[in-house]
N, C-alpha and C positions, 0 to 999 in steps of 0.2 A: 504494500500500500504506500502510495507516495503522490506528490505533486510534480508534474512536469511543467516547465516554462516553455511556451511554444510561440511561434509566429502564426497568427490567425490567418486562415486562408490556405495554409499548407496542408498537404495530405496528413491524415492522422496516422500515428504509429500504433502498433498493436499494444493493447493494455493501457492506452492513454486515458481511457475513461471519459467522463463528462468533461466537456471543454467550456471554460468560463471566459467570456470576453471582458477584459478589464480595460475597456476603451471608452472614450467620451461619447462617440457616435457609432451607430451601427454602420455596416459597410454600405457605401453609396451604390445605388442601382441594383441592389439585391433585395428580392422580396423576402419578407419575414419567414415564410415557410421554407425558404431555401438556405437560411443561415446554417443550420446543422448539416443539411445534405451536401452543401458546398464547402464544408470544413471550416466555416467561420467560427461559430460557437453554438453551444446548446443553450446556455443561459448568459444573459448580459448583466455584468456587474460594473456599471459606470462609477460606482462609489470608490473603486480602487484605481480609477484613472486619474491622471493629473487634472486639476481644474482648467477651465478654458484659458485663464491668464497664464497659468503655469505651462500649458502646452505651447502658447505663443513664446514664452520665455525659452522653452527647450529649442524651438526652431531657431531663435536668434543665438542661443548659446552654442549651437553646433558651429555656426559661422564665426562667432566672436571668441571662442575659446573659454566661455564662462560656464562650462558644464558643471563645475563644482557648486556654483550658486544655484543652478537649477536643481541639482541633487538635494541640497539643503532644503530648498522650498518644497519639493515633493515629499521628502521625509517628514517635514513639519506637517504637511497636510495629512499624511498617513498616521501621524501621532495623535491626531484628534480622536476623541473617544469613539465615535461611530466607526471610523475606519480601523482603529486599533482593535475594537471588538470583532470586526469582520475578519481581520487578519488572524486573530486568535481562534476564531471559529474554524477558518480554513486550515490552520495549523493543527488543530485537534482532529478535524476530519481526515487529515492526511495520514493519520495512524490507523484509519479504518477503511479507507476507500482510495481508489486511484482516480485522479482527475487532473486536469491541466488548466493553467491560466495563461493568458497571452494578450498580445497586441499586434498591430499591423506592421510596425516598423521593420524595415529590411535590415537596418544596422542595429544589432542587438546591443552593442556597446553604447550607443546613444539612444537608448529606449528605456522607458520606465520599467519595462519588465525585468531588466537586470537589477534595478533597485528593489523591485517587488520581490524578487527571489531572495535578496539579502534580508529584506524585512520579514519574509516568511521564515527564513532560517533563525532569525532573532526571536521569533515567536515559537521556536522549536518544532517547526514543521518537518516532516520527513519528505525530502526531495529526491526525485529520481535522478 
């Protein structure tokens, strides 16, 4: 039992389990009934996505080299009580079920899913 961190829209791997989309918006041009069938996500959890202003900051940070400032801001958002409780829930569930969390970004090094993985580890999640 464990959590995988994935790029949404990529083919699922065996044993991946339920796929959770931790993105601000669902995929453009894709009908709701196709989200799971087309390997986007089974459930949408925008609560674990960066806020709209933080997403804008991330885009600018990639170009300006201010990635550390973006990381601090996203971590602060995830330290808020509601997000922290959700991270704790996912961490606890990871000891009993296989599932995945993900985002659309091509560059995993400059994506919140890398930070999300670290946050889940800090909440004692079991990671694949």
